[in-house]
N, CA, C and O atoms as a Tripos MOL2 file, in Angstrom:
@<TRIPOS>MOLECULE
protein
  288   287    72     0     0
PROTEIN
NO_CHARGES

@<TRIPOS>ATOM
      1 N          64.7420  -67.7280   58.4410 N.3       1 MET1
      2 CA         65.4830  -68.9450   58.7070 C.3       1 MET1
      3 C          64.7260  -69.5390   59.7180 C.2       1 MET1
      4 O          64.2330  -68.8580   60.6170 O.2       1 MET1
      5 N          64.5680  -70.9570   59.6380 N.am      2 GLN2
      6 CA         64.1330  -71.6530   60.7890 C.3       2 GLN2
      7 C          65.1040  -72.3960   61.2990 C.2       2 GLN2
      8 O          65.8310  -73.0320   60.5360 O.2       2 GLN2
      9 N          65.2910  -72.4450   62.7300 N.am      3 LEU3
     10 CA         66.3850  -73.2480   63.2110 C.3       3 LEU3
     11 C          65.7370  -73.8560   64.4250 C.2       3 LEU3
     12 O          65.1310  -73.1070   65.1910 O.2       3 LEU3
     13 N          65.8100  -75.1810   64.6770 N.am      4 CYS4
     14 CA         65.1360  -75.8340   65.7010 C.3       4 CYS4
     15 C          65.9450  -75.6240   66.9940 C.2       4 CYS4
     16 O          67.1680  -75.6870   66.8640 O.2       4 CYS4
     17 N          65.4350  -75.3770   68.2600 N.am      5 ARG5
     18 CA         66.2290  -75.1770   69.3440 C.3       5 ARG5
     19 C          66.7990  -76.5520   69.8610 C.2       5 ARG5
     20 O          67.5770  -76.5950   70.8140 O.2       5 ARG5
     21 N          66.3590  -77.7130   69.1600 N.am      6 HIS6
     22 CA         67.0940  -79.0620   69.5750 C.3       6 HIS6
     23 C          68.1410  -79.0900   68.6560 C.2       6 HIS6
     24 O          69.1310  -79.6410   69.1380 O.2       6 HIS6
     25 N          68.2750  -78.7430   67.6360 N.am      7 LEU7
     26 CA         69.4530  -78.9170   66.5970 C.3       7 LEU7
     27 C          70.9570  -78.5490   67.1880 C.2       7 LEU7
     28 O          71.3110  -77.3760   67.3060 O.2       7 LEU7
     29 N          71.6920  -79.5150   67.4990 N.am      8 ARG8
     30 CA         73.0860  -79.1510   67.7660 C.3       8 ARG8
     31 C          74.2080  -79.4290   66.6820 C.2       8 ARG8
     32 O          74.0590  -80.3120   65.8370 O.2       8 ARG8
     33 N          75.2510  -78.6950   66.7430 N.am      9 TRP9
     34 CA         76.3780  -78.9820   65.9630 C.3       9 TRP9
     35 C          77.6550  -78.7950   66.5860 C.2       9 TRP9
     36 O          77.6310  -78.1700   67.6460 O.2       9 TRP9
     37 N          78.9650  -79.2690   66.0920 N.am     10 LYS10
     38 CA         80.0500  -79.0220   66.5130 C.3      10 LYS10
     39 C          80.2380  -77.3090   66.5690 C.2      10 LYS10
     40 O          80.0750  -76.5060   65.6510 O.2      10 LYS10
     41 N          80.6160  -77.0750   67.8990 N.am     11 GLY11
     42 CA         80.6940  -75.5510   68.0900 C.3      11 GLY11
     43 C          79.5560  -74.7940   68.3690 C.2      11 GLY11
     44 O          79.6880  -73.5740   68.4600 O.2      11 GLY11
     45 N          78.2900  -75.3900   68.5440 N.am     12 HIS12
     46 CA         77.3110  -75.0030   68.9680 C.3      12 HIS12
     47 C          77.3320  -73.9120   70.2070 C.2      12 HIS12
     48 O          76.7170  -72.8530   70.3360 O.2      12 HIS12
     49 N          78.2570  -74.5640   71.0490 N.am     13 SER13
     50 CA         78.2630  -73.7260   72.3530 C.3      13 SER13
     51 C          79.2100  -72.6260   72.3400 C.2      13 SER13
     52 O          79.5080  -72.0360   73.3790 O.2      13 SER13
     53 N          79.7200  -72.3100   71.1530 N.am     14 HIS14
     54 CA         80.6210  -71.1280   71.0720 C.3      14 HIS14
     55 C          79.9240  -70.1630   70.1550 C.2      14 HIS14
     56 O          79.6300  -70.4020   68.9830 O.2      14 HIS14
     57 N          79.6940  -69.0680   70.7980 N.am     15 ASP15
     58 CA         78.9020  -67.9400   70.2910 C.3      15 ASP15
     59 C          79.6580  -67.0060   69.2940 C.2      15 ASP15
     60 O          80.5290  -66.2330   69.6940 O.2      15 ASP15
     61 N          79.3020  -67.1000   68.0050 N.am     16 ALA16
     62 CA         80.2400  -66.3500   66.9460 C.3      16 ALA16
     63 C          79.9870  -64.8650   67.4340 C.2      16 ALA16
     64 O          78.8970  -64.3550   67.6940 O.2      16 ALA16
     65 N          81.1810  -64.3160   67.4940 N.am     17 ALA17
     66 CA         81.0350  -62.7030   67.5090 C.3      17 ALA17
     67 C          80.6060  -61.9040   66.2730 C.2      17 ALA17
     68 O          80.3490  -60.7000   66.2980 O.2      17 ALA17
     69 N          80.5550  -62.6450   65.2510 N.am     18 GLU18
     70 CA         79.9750  -62.0430   63.8430 C.3      18 GLU18
     71 C          78.8010  -62.4770   63.4630 C.2      18 GLU18
     72 O          78.7830  -63.7030   63.5740 O.2      18 GLU18
     73 N          77.7700  -62.0410   63.0510 N.am     19 LEU19
     74 CA         76.6650  -62.5690   62.3230 C.3      19 LEU19
     75 C          77.1030  -63.4480   61.1350 C.2      19 LEU19
     76 O          76.6280  -64.5640   60.9270 O.2      19 LEU19
     77 N          78.0220  -62.8750   60.3890 N.am     20 ALA20
     78 CA         78.3210  -63.6350   59.1000 C.3      20 ALA20
     79 C          78.9050  -65.0790   59.3310 C.2      20 ALA20
     80 O          78.7080  -66.0710   58.6290 O.2      20 ALA20
     81 N          79.7990  -64.9580   60.6670 N.am     21 GLU21
     82 CA         80.3840  -66.2930   60.8070 C.3      21 GLU21
     83 C          79.2620  -67.4660   61.3650 C.2      21 GLU21
     84 O          79.3230  -68.6690   61.1100 O.2      21 GLU21
     85 N          78.3420  -66.8570   62.1010 N.am     22 PHE22
     86 CA         77.3520  -67.6290   62.2660 C.3      22 PHE22
     87 C          76.5350  -68.2880   61.3090 C.2      22 PHE22
     88 O          76.1850  -69.4630   61.4160 O.2      22 PHE22
     89 N          76.1950  -67.4390   60.2630 N.am     23 GLN23
     90 CA         75.5040  -67.9080   58.9660 C.3      23 GLN23
     91 C          76.5160  -68.6340   58.1610 C.2      23 GLN23
     92 O          75.9760  -69.3500   57.3180 O.2      23 GLN23
     93 N          77.7140  -68.6740   58.1520 N.am     24 LEU24
     94 CA         78.6660  -69.6460   57.3560 C.3      24 LEU24
     95 C          78.6900  -70.9060   57.8740 C.2      24 LEU24
     96 O          79.1430  -71.8190   57.1830 O.2      24 LEU24
     97 N          78.2490  -71.1250   59.0570 N.am     25 THR25
     98 CA         78.2520  -72.4500   59.8150 C.3      25 THR25
     99 C          77.3310  -73.4220   59.1250 C.2      25 THR25
    100 O          77.4780  -74.6130   58.8480 O.2      25 THR25
    101 N          76.3560  -72.5940   58.9300 N.am     26 PHE26
    102 CA         75.2380  -73.3770   58.0240 C.3      26 PHE26
    103 C          75.3340  -73.4130   56.5710 C.2      26 PHE26
    104 O          74.8480  -74.3490   55.9360 O.2      26 PHE26
    105 N          76.0710  -72.2230   55.8890 N.am     27 ALA27
    106 CA         76.2580  -72.3360   54.5500 C.3      27 ALA27
    107 C          77.2030  -73.3750   54.2410 C.2      27 ALA27
    108 O          76.9340  -74.1190   53.2980 O.2      27 ALA27
    109 N          78.4480  -73.5700   54.9960 N.am     28 ARG28
    110 CA         79.2030  -74.6660   54.5450 C.3      28 ARG28
    111 C          78.8330  -75.9420   54.8530 C.2      28 ARG28
    112 O          79.3870  -76.8550   54.2400 O.2      28 ARG28
    113 N          77.8700  -76.2340   55.8160 N.am     29 ASN29
    114 CA         77.0640  -77.4100   56.1860 C.3      29 ASN29
    115 C          78.2010  -78.6060   56.1500 C.2      29 ASN29
    116 O          77.9900  -79.7090   55.6450 O.2      29 ASN29
    117 N          79.4100  -78.2150   56.7530 N.am     30 GLN30
    118 CA         80.5700  -79.4050   56.6680 C.3      30 GLN30
    119 C          80.5720  -79.7900   58.3280 C.2      30 GLN30
    120 O          81.6670  -80.0900   58.8060 O.2      30 GLN30
    121 N          79.5930  -79.7900   59.0630 N.am     31 VAL31
    122 CA         79.7030  -80.1310   60.5010 C.3      31 VAL31
    123 C          78.6930  -81.0030   60.7870 C.2      31 VAL31
    124 O          77.5520  -80.7430   60.4020 O.2      31 VAL31
    125 N          78.9460  -82.0550   61.4370 N.am     32 PRO32
    126 CA         77.9560  -83.0290   61.9340 C.3      32 PRO32
    127 C          76.7880  -82.4310   62.9020 C.2      32 PRO32
    128 O          77.0070  -81.8330   63.9550 O.2      32 PRO32
    129 N          75.5810  -82.6890   62.3790 N.am     33 TYR33
    130 CA         74.6160  -82.3680   63.2210 C.3      33 TYR33
    131 C          73.9470  -83.5190   64.2650 C.2      33 TYR33
    132 O          74.0670  -84.7060   63.9600 O.2      33 TYR33
    133 N          73.3540  -83.1980   65.3010 N.am     34 SER34
    134 CA         72.4230  -84.1050   65.9680 C.3      34 SER34
    135 C          71.3200  -83.6050   66.6000 C.2      34 SER34
    136 O          71.2370  -82.3770   66.5670 O.2      34 SER34
    137 N          70.4650  -84.1830   67.1560 N.am     35 CYS35
    138 CA         69.1080  -83.7530   67.8260 C.3      35 CYS35
    139 C          69.4590  -83.9470   69.3050 C.2      35 CYS35
    140 O          70.1710  -84.8730   69.6950 O.2      35 CYS35
    141 N          68.9360  -83.0500   70.0770 N.am     36 LEU36
    142 CA         69.0730  -82.9800   71.4240 C.3      36 LEU36
    143 C          68.0230  -84.1460   72.1720 C.2      36 LEU36
    144 O          68.0980  -84.6440   73.2950 O.2      36 LEU36
    145 N          67.2190  -84.3200   71.2900 N.am     37 HIS37
    146 CA         66.0430  -85.2480   72.0350 C.3      37 HIS37
    147 C          66.6910  -86.4340   71.7760 C.2      37 HIS37
    148 O          66.4870  -87.2380   72.6850 O.2      37 HIS37
    149 N          67.4970  -86.9270   70.7640 N.am     38 THR38
    150 CA         67.9150  -88.4280   70.7410 C.3      38 THR38
    151 C          69.4760  -88.4490   70.6800 C.2      38 THR38
    152 O          70.0040  -89.5510   70.5350 O.2      38 THR38
    153 N          70.1610  -87.4850   70.7650 N.am     39 CYS39
    154 CA         71.7360  -87.2630   70.6780 C.3      39 CYS39
    155 C          72.1610  -88.2640   69.5250 C.2      39 CYS39
    156 O          73.0390  -89.1020   69.7320 O.2      39 CYS39
    157 N          71.5550  -88.1620   68.3800 N.am     40 GLN40
    158 CA         71.8610  -89.0620   67.3130 C.3      40 GLN40
    159 C          71.5200  -88.0440   65.9390 C.2      40 GLN40
    160 O          70.7790  -87.0620   65.9930 O.2      40 GLN40
    161 N          72.1640  -88.4720   64.8390 N.am     41 PRO41
    162 CA         71.8020  -87.6340   63.6310 C.3      41 PRO41
    163 C          70.4790  -87.6770   63.1560 C.2      41 PRO41
    164 O          70.2680  -87.3800   61.9800 O.2      41 PRO41
    165 N          69.5050  -88.0220   63.9420 N.am     42 TRP42
    166 CA         68.1790  -88.1230   63.4260 C.3      42 TRP42
    167 C          67.3010  -87.6270   64.7230 C.2      42 TRP42
    168 O          67.7340  -87.7810   65.8640 O.2      42 TRP42
    169 N          66.1840  -87.0910   64.4840 N.am     43 GLY43
    170 CA         65.2820  -86.7140   65.4090 C.3      43 GLY43
    171 C          64.4390  -87.8070   65.9300 C.2      43 GLY43
    172 O          64.6490  -88.9430   65.5030 O.2      43 GLY43
    173 N          63.2600  -87.5480   67.0360 N.am     44 PRO44
    174 CA         62.6160  -88.4590   67.3970 C.3      44 PRO44
    175 C          61.5350  -88.9110   66.2270 C.2      44 PRO44
    176 O          60.9150  -89.9440   66.4780 O.2      44 PRO44
    177 N          61.2840  -88.3410   65.1510 N.am     45 ASP45
    178 CA         60.5990  -88.8730   64.2940 C.3      45 ASP45
    179 C          61.4480  -89.7090   63.1900 C.2      45 ASP45
    180 O          60.9060  -89.9680   62.1160 O.2      45 ASP45
    181 N          62.7160  -90.1110   63.4380 N.am     46 ASP46
    182 CA         63.5180  -90.7380   62.3770 C.3      46 ASP46
    183 C          63.9560  -90.2570   61.3280 C.2      46 ASP46
    184 O          64.4740  -91.0050   60.4990 O.2      46 ASP46
    185 N          63.8440  -88.7570   61.0870 N.am     47 GLU47
    186 CA         64.2150  -88.0850   60.0850 C.3      47 GLU47
    187 C          65.4940  -87.2200   60.4480 C.2      47 GLU47
    188 O          65.6990  -86.8420   61.6020 O.2      47 GLU47
    189 N          66.3110  -86.9400   59.4240 N.am     48 LEU48
    190 CA         67.5830  -86.3540   59.3660 C.3      48 LEU48
    191 C          67.7400  -85.0960   60.3070 C.2      48 LEU48
    192 O          66.8360  -84.2670   60.1960 O.2      48 LEU48
    193 N          68.6180  -84.8530   61.1050 N.am     49 ALA49
    194 CA         68.6540  -83.8890   62.0880 C.3      49 ALA49
    195 C          69.8030  -83.0230   61.0920 C.2      49 ALA49
    196 O          70.9170  -83.5030   60.8820 O.2      49 ALA49
    197 N          69.3890  -81.7350   60.5330 N.am     50 ALA50
    198 CA         70.2140  -80.8810   59.7020 C.3      50 ALA50
    199 C          69.2390  -79.4940   59.6330 C.2      50 ALA50
    200 O          68.0080  -79.5350   59.6390 O.2      50 ALA50
    201 N          69.9890  -78.3580   59.5720 N.am     51 PRO51
    202 CA         69.4410  -77.1280   59.3400 C.3      51 PRO51
    203 C          68.2120  -77.0960   58.3980 C.2      51 PRO51
    204 O          67.1780  -76.5500   58.7840 O.2      51 PRO51
    205 N          68.3000  -77.7030   57.0930 N.am     52 GLU52
    206 CA         67.4770  -77.7090   56.2600 C.3      52 GLU52
    207 C          66.1980  -78.5590   56.2380 C.2      52 GLU52
    208 O          65.2640  -78.5090   55.4380 O.2      52 GLU52
    209 N          66.4140  -79.5270   57.5430 N.am     53 ALA53
    210 CA         65.4960  -80.6380   57.6800 C.3      53 ALA53
    211 C          64.5470  -80.1960   59.1340 C.2      53 ALA53
    212 O          63.3940  -80.5900   59.3100 O.2      53 ALA53
    213 N          65.1230  -79.5170   59.8680 N.am     54 CYS54
    214 CA         64.7420  -79.5250   61.1450 C.3      54 CYS54
    215 C          63.8300  -78.0550   61.0380 C.2      54 CYS54
    216 O          64.3200  -76.9310   61.1490 O.2      54 CYS54
    217 N          62.4970  -78.3430   60.8130 N.am     55 ASN55
    218 CA         61.6640  -76.8970   60.4490 C.3      55 ASN55
    219 C          60.3480  -77.2570   61.0790 C.2      55 ASN55
    220 O          60.1160  -78.3280   61.6390 O.2      55 ASN55
    221 N          59.5060  -76.2560   60.9330 N.am     56 ASP56
    222 CA         58.0470  -76.3170   61.6730 C.3      56 ASP56
    223 C          57.2330  -77.3360   60.9370 C.2      56 ASP56
    224 O          56.0870  -77.4580   61.3690 O.2      56 ASP56
    225 N          57.5680  -78.1050   59.9110 N.am     57 SER57
    226 CA         56.7800  -79.2050   59.4160 C.3      57 SER57
    227 C          56.9510  -80.3300   60.1820 C.2      57 SER57
    228 O          56.1900  -81.2670   59.9430 O.2      57 SER57
    229 N          57.7570  -80.4560   61.0300 N.am     58 ARG58
    230 CA         58.0100  -81.6490   61.9750 C.3      58 ARG58
    231 C          57.5660  -81.5240   63.2700 C.2      58 ARG58
    232 O          57.7450  -80.4400   63.8250 O.2      58 ARG58
    233 N          56.9620  -82.5210   63.9280 N.am     59 PRO59
    234 CA         56.1020  -82.4060   65.0560 C.3      59 PRO59
    235 C          57.1010  -82.0630   66.3040 C.2      59 PRO59
    236 O          56.6480  -81.5700   67.3370 O.2      59 PRO59
    237 N          58.4170  -82.3410   66.1520 N.am     60 CYS60
    238 CA         59.2280  -82.2720   67.2750 C.3      60 CYS60
    239 C          59.8180  -80.8920   67.3420 C.2      60 CYS60
    240 O          60.5290  -80.5320   68.2800 O.2      60 CYS60
    241 N          59.4350  -79.9720   66.1070 N.am     61 TYR61
    242 CA         60.0950  -78.5610   66.1410 C.3      61 TYR61
    243 C          59.7790  -77.7500   66.9850 C.2      61 TYR61
    244 O          58.6020  -77.5040   67.2470 O.2      61 TYR61
    245 N          60.8840  -77.1340   67.6210 N.am     62 GLN62
    246 CA         60.4090  -75.8680   68.2730 C.3      62 GLN62
    247 C          61.5650  -74.8060   68.0020 C.2      62 GLN62
    248 O          62.7660  -75.0750   67.9490 O.2      62 GLN62
    249 N          60.9800  -73.5410   67.8380 N.am     63 PRO63
    250 CA         62.0300  -72.4770   67.4020 C.3      63 PRO63
    251 C          63.1470  -72.2790   68.2320 C.2      63 PRO63
    252 O          63.0830  -72.5130   69.4390 O.2      63 PRO63
    253 N          64.0550  -71.9100   67.7420 N.am     64 SER64
    254 CA         65.3700  -71.7260   68.5040 C.3      64 SER64
    255 C          65.3840  -70.1470   68.8360 C.2      64 SER64
    256 O          65.1280  -69.3810   67.9070 O.2      64 SER64
    257 N          65.6830  -69.5990   70.1710 N.am     65 PRO65
    258 CA         65.8010  -68.2630   70.4780 C.3      65 PRO65
    259 C          67.1210  -67.6210   69.7780 C.2      65 PRO65
    260 O          67.3220  -66.4070   69.8140 O.2      65 PRO65
    261 N          67.8900  -68.4120   69.2220 N.am     66 LEU66
    262 CA         69.0870  -67.9120   68.3690 C.3      66 LEU66
    263 C          68.6280  -67.0780   67.1900 C.2      66 LEU66
    264 O          69.1830  -66.0540   66.7900 O.2      66 LEU66
    265 N          67.5580  -67.6390   66.6920 N.am     67 VAL67
    266 CA         67.0810  -66.8770   65.3440 C.3      67 VAL67
    267 C          66.6750  -65.6290   65.6600 C.2      67 VAL67
    268 O          67.2060  -64.6690   65.1010 O.2      67 VAL67
    269 N          65.6560  -65.4510   66.6210 N.am     68 ALA68
    270 CA         65.1850  -64.0800   67.1110 C.3      68 ALA68
    271 C          66.2440  -63.1660   67.6970 C.2      68 ALA68
    272 O          66.0090  -61.9580   67.7410 O.2      68 ALA68
    273 N          67.5030  -63.6940   68.1940 N.am     69 LEU69
    274 CA         68.4910  -62.9390   68.8100 C.3      69 LEU69
    275 C          69.6620  -62.3960   67.8500 C.2      69 LEU69
    276 O          70.1790  -61.2790   67.8720 O.2      69 LEU69
    277 N          69.9240  -63.4010   67.0620 N.am     70 ARG70
    278 CA         71.0010  -63.0570   66.1240 C.3      70 ARG70
    279 C          70.6590  -62.9950   64.6650 C.2      70 ARG70
    280 O          71.5630  -62.6490   63.9040 O.2      70 ARG70
    281 N          69.5590  -63.2640   64.2030 N.am     71 LEU71
    282 CA         69.0870  -63.1340   62.7100 C.3      71 LEU71
    283 C          68.2650  -62.0050   62.2850 C.2      71 LEU71
    284 O          68.2110  -61.5700   61.1350 O.2      71 LEU71
    285 N          67.5880  -61.5350   63.3650 N.am     72 SER72
    286 CA         66.5410  -60.3470   63.2290 C.3      72 SER72
    287 C          67.0720  -58.9340   62.9710 C.2      72 SER72
    288 O          66.2890  -57.9900   62.8600 O.2      72 SER72
@<TRIPOS>BOND
     1     1     2 1
     2     2     3 1
     3     3     4 2
     4     3     5 am
     5     5     6 1
     6     6     7 1
     7     7     8 2
     8     7     9 am
     9     9    10 1
    10    10    11 1
    11    11    12 2
    12    11    13 am
    13    13    14 1
    14    14    15 1
    15    15    16 2
    16    15    17 am
    17    17    18 1
    18    18    19 1
    19    19    20 2
    20    19    21 am
    21    21    22 1
    22    22    23 1
    23    23    24 2
    24    23    25 am
    25    25    26 1
    26    26    27 1
    27    27    28 2
    28    27    29 am
    29    29    30 1
    30    30    31 1
    31    31    32 2
    32    31    33 am
    33    33    34 1
    34    34    35 1
    35    35    36 2
    36    35    37 am
    37    37    38 1
    38    38    39 1
    39    39    40 2
    40    39    41 am
    41    41    42 1
    42    42    43 1
    43    43    44 2
    44    43    45 am
    45    45    46 1
    46    46    47 1
    47    47    48 2
    48    47    49 am
    49    49    50 1
    50    50    51 1
    51    51    52 2
    52    51    53 am
    53    53    54 1
    54    54    55 1
    55    55    56 2
    56    55    57 am
    57    57    58 1
    58    58    59 1
    59    59    60 2
    60    59    61 am
    61    61    62 1
    62    62    63 1
    63    63    64 2
    64    63    65 am
    65    65    66 1
    66    66    67 1
    67    67    68 2
    68    67    69 am
    69    69    70 1
    70    70    71 1
    71    71    72 2
    72    71    73 am
    73    73    74 1
    74    74    75 1
    75    75    76 2
    76    75    77 am
    77    77    78 1
    78    78    79 1
    79    79    80 2
    80    79    81 am
    81    81    82 1
    82    82    83 1
    83    83    84 2
    84    83    85 am
    85    85    86 1
    86    86    87 1
    87    87    88 2
    88    87    89 am
    89    89    90 1
    90    90    91 1
    91    91    92 2
    92    91    93 am
    93    93    94 1
    94    94    95 1
    95    95    96 2
    96    95    97 am
    97    97    98 1
    98    98    99 1
    99    99   100 2
   100    99   101 am
   101   101   102 1
   102   102   103 1
   103   103   104 2
   104   103   105 am
   105   105   106 1
   106   106   107 1
   107   107   108 2
   108   107   109 am
   109   109   110 1
   110   110   111 1
   111   111   112 2
   112   111   113 am
   113   113   114 1
   114   114   115 1
   115   115   116 2
   116   115   117 am
   117   117   118 1
   118   118   119 1
   119   119   120 2
   120   119   121 am
   121   121   122 1
   122   122   123 1
   123   123   124 2
   124   123   125 am
   125   125   126 1
   126   126   127 1
   127   127   128 2
   128   127   129 am
   129   129   130 1
   130   130   131 1
   131   131   132 2
   132   131   133 am
   133   133   134 1
   134   134   135 1
   135   135   136 2
   136   135   137 am
   137   137   138 1
   138   138   139 1
   139   139   140 2
   140   139   141 am
   141   141   142 1
   142   142   143 1
   143   143   144 2
   144   143   145 am
   145   145   146 1
   146   146   147 1
   147   147   148 2
   148   147   149 am
   149   149   150 1
   150   150   151 1
   151   151   152 2
   152   151   153 am
   153   153   154 1
   154   154   155 1
   155   155   156 2
   156   155   157 am
   157   157   158 1
   158   158   159 1
   159   159   160 2
   160   159   161 am
   161   161   162 1
   162   162   163 1
   163   163   164 2
   164   163   165 am
   165   165   166 1
   166   166   167 1
   167   167   168 2
   168   167   169 am
   169   169   170 1
   170   170   171 1
   171   171   172 2
   172   171   173 am
   173   173   174 1
   174   174   175 1
   175   175   176 2
   176   175   177 am
   177   177   178 1
   178   178   179 1
   179   179   180 2
   180   179   181 am
   181   181   182 1
   182   182   183 1
   183   183   184 2
   184   183   185 am
   185   185   186 1
   186   186   187 1
   187   187   188 2
   188   187   189 am
   189   189   190 1
   190   190   191 1
   191   191   192 2
   192   191   193 am
   193   193   194 1
   194   194   195 1
   195   195   196 2
   196   195   197 am
   197   197   198 1
   198   198   199 1
   199   199   200 2
   200   199   201 am
   201   201   202 1
   202   202   203 1
   203   203   204 2
   204   203   205 am
   205   205   206 1
   206   206   207 1
   207   207   208 2
   208   207   209 am
   209   209   210 1
   210   210   211 1
   211   211   212 2
   212   211   213 am
   213   213   214 1
   214   214   215 1
   215   215   216 2
   216   215   217 am
   217   217   218 1
   218   218   219 1
   219   219   220 2
   220   219   221 am
   221   221   222 1
   222   222   223 1
   223   223   224 2
   224   223   225 am
   225   225   226 1
   226   226   227 1
   227   227   228 2
   228   227   229 am
   229   229   230 1
   230   230   231 1
   231   231   232 2
   232   231   233 am
   233   233   234 1
   234   234   235 1
   235   235   236 2
   236   235   237 am
   237   237   238 1
   238   238   239 1
   239   239   240 2
   240   239   241 am
   241   241   242 1
   242   242   243 1
   243   243   244 2
   244   243   245 am
   245   245   246 1
   246   246   247 1
   247   247   248 2
   248   247   249 am
   249   249   250 1
   250   250   251 1
   251   251   252 2
   252   251   253 am
   253   253   254 1
   254   254   255 1
   255   255   256 2
   256   255   257 am
   257   257   258 1
   258   258   259 1
   259   259   260 2
   260   259   261 am
   261   261   262 1
   262   262   263 1
   263   263   264 2
   264   263   265 am
   265   265   266 1
   266   266   267 1
   267   267   268 2
   268   267   269 am
   269   269   270 1
   270   270   271 1
   271   271   272 2
   272   271   273 am
   273   273   274 1
   274   274   275 1
   275   275   276 2
   276   275   277 am
   277   277   278 1
   278   278   279 1
   279   279   280 2
   280   279   281 am
   281   281   282 1
   282   282   283 1
   283   283   284 2
   284   283   285 am
   285   285   286 1
   286   286   287 1
   287   287   288 2
@<TRIPOS>SUBSTRUCTURE
     1 MET1         2 RESIDUE 1 A MET
     2 GLN2         6 RESIDUE 1 A GLN
     3 LEU3        10 RESIDUE 1 A LEU
     4 CYS4        14 RESIDUE 1 A CYS
     5 ARG5        18 RESIDUE 1 A ARG
     6 HIS6        22 RESIDUE 1 A HIS
     7 LEU7        26 RESIDUE 1 A LEU
     8 ARG8        30 RESIDUE 1 A ARG
     9 TRP9        34 RESIDUE 1 A TRP
    10 LYS10       38 RESIDUE 1 A LYS
    11 GLY11       42 RESIDUE 1 A GLY
    12 HIS12       46 RESIDUE 1 A HIS
    13 SER13       50 RESIDUE 1 A SER
    14 HIS14       54 RESIDUE 1 A HIS
    15 ASP15       58 RESIDUE 1 A ASP
    16 ALA16       62 RESIDUE 1 A ALA
    17 ALA17       66 RESIDUE 1 A ALA
    18 GLU18       70 RESIDUE 1 A GLU
    19 LEU19       74 RESIDUE 1 A LEU
    20 ALA20       78 RESIDUE 1 A ALA
    21 GLU21       82 RESIDUE 1 A GLU
    22 PHE22       86 RESIDUE 1 A PHE
    23 GLN23       90 RESIDUE 1 A GLN
    24 LEU24       94 RESIDUE 1 A LEU
    25 THR25       98 RESIDUE 1 A THR
    26 PHE26      102 RESIDUE 1 A PHE
    27 ALA27      106 RESIDUE 1 A ALA
    28 ARG28      110 RESIDUE 1 A ARG
    29 ASN29      114 RESIDUE 1 A ASN
    30 GLN30      118 RESIDUE 1 A GLN
    31 VAL31      122 RESIDUE 1 A VAL
    32 PRO32      126 RESIDUE 1 A PRO
    33 TYR33      130 RESIDUE 1 A TYR
    34 SER34      134 RESIDUE 1 A SER
    35 CYS35      138 RESIDUE 1 A CYS
    36 LEU36      142 RESIDUE 1 A LEU
    37 HIS37      146 RESIDUE 1 A HIS
    38 THR38      150 RESIDUE 1 A THR
    39 CYS39      154 RESIDUE 1 A CYS
    40 GLN40      158 RESIDUE 1 A GLN
    41 PRO41      162 RESIDUE 1 A PRO
    42 TRP42      166 RESIDUE 1 A TRP
    43 GLY43      170 RESIDUE 1 A GLY
    44 PRO44      174 RESIDUE 1 A PRO
    45 ASP45      178 RESIDUE 1 A ASP
    46 ASP46      182 RESIDUE 1 A ASP
    47 GLU47      186 RESIDUE 1 A GLU
    48 LEU48      190 RESIDUE 1 A LEU
    49 ALA49      194 RESIDUE 1 A ALA
    50 ALA50      198 RESIDUE 1 A ALA
    51 PRO51      202 RESIDUE 1 A PRO
    52 GLU52      206 RESIDUE 1 A GLU
    53 ALA53      210 RESIDUE 1 A ALA
    54 CYS54      214 RESIDUE 1 A CYS
    55 ASN55      218 RESIDUE 1 A ASN
    56 ASP56      222 RESIDUE 1 A ASP
    57 SER57      226 RESIDUE 1 A SER
    58 ARG58      230 RESIDUE 1 A ARG
    59 PRO59      234 RESIDUE 1 A PRO
    60 CYS60      238 RESIDUE 1 A CYS
    61 TYR61      242 RESIDUE 1 A TYR
    62 GLN62      246 RESIDUE 1 A GLN
    63 PRO63      250 RESIDUE 1 A PRO
    64 SER64      254 RESIDUE 1 A SER
    65 PRO65      258 RESIDUE 1 A PRO
    66 LEU66      262 RESIDUE 1 A LEU
    67 VAL67      266 RESIDUE 1 A VAL
    68 ALA68      270 RESIDUE 1 A ALA
    69 LEU69      274 RESIDUE 1 A LEU
    70 ARG70      278 RESIDUE 1 A ARG
    71 LEU71      282 RESIDUE 1 A LEU
    72 SER72      286 RESIDUE 1 A SER
């Protein structure tokens, strides 16, 4: 799973106690996402800010430390 460090979502600051709960946040995809660069639902390249869209194919992408800590 790729996750950009600039992607934000409702509840981002609340650390999930369970890995499954963390993963369900993305599986449900029911929360609004925004980019920390723009504070909008799109990134600096004017593309959608969402887990499935914010990946290493975009010039603004930087890997999130959450992936290494929580999903490995």
